[in-house]
C-alpha positions as CSV (number, residue, x, y, z in Angstrom):
1,M,11.5,-11.8,18.6
2,L,14.2,-10.1,20.6
3,A,13.3,-6.9,19.8
4,N,9.5,-6.9,21.0
5,R,10.7,-8.3,23.9
6,G,10.1,-12.2,23.3
7,V,6.8,-11.7,22.0
8,S,6.1,-13.3,18.6
9,K,2.7,-13.0,16.5
10,G,1.0,-12.1,19.8
11,K,3.0,-15.4,21.3
12,R,5.0,-15.1,24.1
13,I,7.9,-17.2,23.3
14,M,10.7,-16.2,26.0
15,S,10.5,-14.1,28.7
16,D,10.6,-10.6,28.8
17,A,13.9,-11.0,31.2
18,G,15.5,-13.1,28.9
19,T,15.4,-11.2,26.2
20,W,17.2,-8.4,28.3
21,R,20.0,-11.5,28.8
22,A,21.0,-10.8,25.2
23,L,22.3,-7.4,26.3
24,E,24.3,-8.5,29.6
25,P,27.9,-8.2,27.8
26,Q,30.3,-11.7,28.3
27,I,33.4,-10.6,26.5
28,E,34.8,-7.1,25.9
29,G,38.3,-6.9,24.0
30,L,40.3,-6.6,20.7
31,D,39.2,-9.3,18.2
32,M,42.3,-10.5,17.0
33,V,40.9,-11.6,13.6
34,L,39.2,-8.1,12.7
35,G,41.5,-6.0,14.6
36,L,38.8,-4.1,16.1
37,P,37.6,-3.9,19.8
38,V,34.4,-5.9,20.1
39,R,32.0,-6.2,23.0
40,H,29.6,-8.8,22.8
41,G,26.8,-10.1,25.0
42,M,24.9,-13.2,24.9
43,G,24.8,-14.6,21.2
44,Y,25.2,-10.8,19.9
45,G,27.7,-7.9,19.5
46,L,26.8,-4.8,21.7
47,P,27.4,-1.2,21.0
48,G,30.9,0.1,21.4
49,D,33.6,2.1,19.9
50,A,33.7,0.0,16.9
51,M,29.6,-0.3,16.6
52,P,28.3,2.8,17.7
53,L,24.4,2.8,17.7
54,P,21.6,5.3,18.6
55,S,20.9,3.2,21.8
56,S,22.9,1.1,24.4
57,N,20.0,-1.0,24.9
58,T,20.6,-2.9,21.2
59,C,22.5,-5.7,19.9
60,F,24.1,-6.8,16.4
61,W,25.1,-9.1,14.0
62,G,27.2,-9.0,10.8
63,G,28.6,-11.3,8.1
64,W,31.3,-11.6,5.7
65,G,30.9,-8.5,3.1
66,G,29.0,-6.4,5.3
67,S,25.7,-7.5,6.2
68,L,24.0,-6.2,9.2
69,V,20.9,-6.8,11.5
70,V,20.5,-5.0,14.4
71,A,17.6,-5.4,16.8
72,D,16.8,-2.8,19.6
73,L,14.8,-3.3,22.6
74,D,13.9,0.5,23.5
75,K,12.2,1.4,20.5
76,R,11.5,-2.4,19.7
77,V,12.6,-2.2,16.2
78,C,14.8,-4.6,14.2
79,C,16.3,-4.0,10.6
80,A,18.8,-5.9,8.5
81,Y,20.6,-5.2,5.4
82,V,22.1,-8.0,3.4
83,M,23.6,-6.9,0.0
84,N,23.4,-8.9,-3.5
85,K,27.2,-7.4,-4.4
86,M,29.7,-8.3,-1.0
87,G,31.7,-5.6,0.0
88,E,35.5,-5.6,0.4
89,G,36.9,-7.4,3.8
90,P,35.2,-9.1,6.5
91,T,33.6,-6.1,7.6
92,G,32.5,-4.6,4.5
93,D,31.5,-0.7,3.8
94,L,28.9,1.5,5.4
95,R,26.1,0.4,3.0
96,A,24.2,-1.0,5.9
97,F,24.6,2.1,8.1
98,Q,23.2,4.0,5.3
99,M,20.0,1.9,5.3
100,I,19.4,1.5,9.1
101,M,20.3,5.0,10.5
102,P,17.3,6.3,8.5
103,V,15.1,4.3,9.8
104,Y,16.3,5.8,13.2
105,Q,15.6,9.3,11.6
106,A,12.4,8.1,10.7
107,L,11.5,6.8,14.3
108,A,12.6,10.2,16.2
109,T,10.2,12.5,13.3
110,S,7.2,10.0,14.0
111,R,7.7,9.6,17.6
112,G,9.1,13.2,18.6
113,I,12.0,10.8,20.0
114,S,15.9,10.8,19.1
């Protein structure tokens, strides 16, 4: 719903303006548990040094061991990865990126965008 700017199955659930609020930075700094620099919007992580994403109008969230969901409001796409075998530690490994980045490559090829 967020990637589709508040519309789900043809029905508006939340305003377009409300979806963009998720991208407004609320906090930025060192996460004392992960030991990584983080940026957070309204309930979601935002792209930054520790989480480089192809679009600045993107938000994400991950889980222990490597699961990841990415919602891109510009490209109106949402991708998620949940593993059947957890990676080591709270951030897992690169498997989620290995699955999500080809989606962006395919979008660039099919839509002529980067």
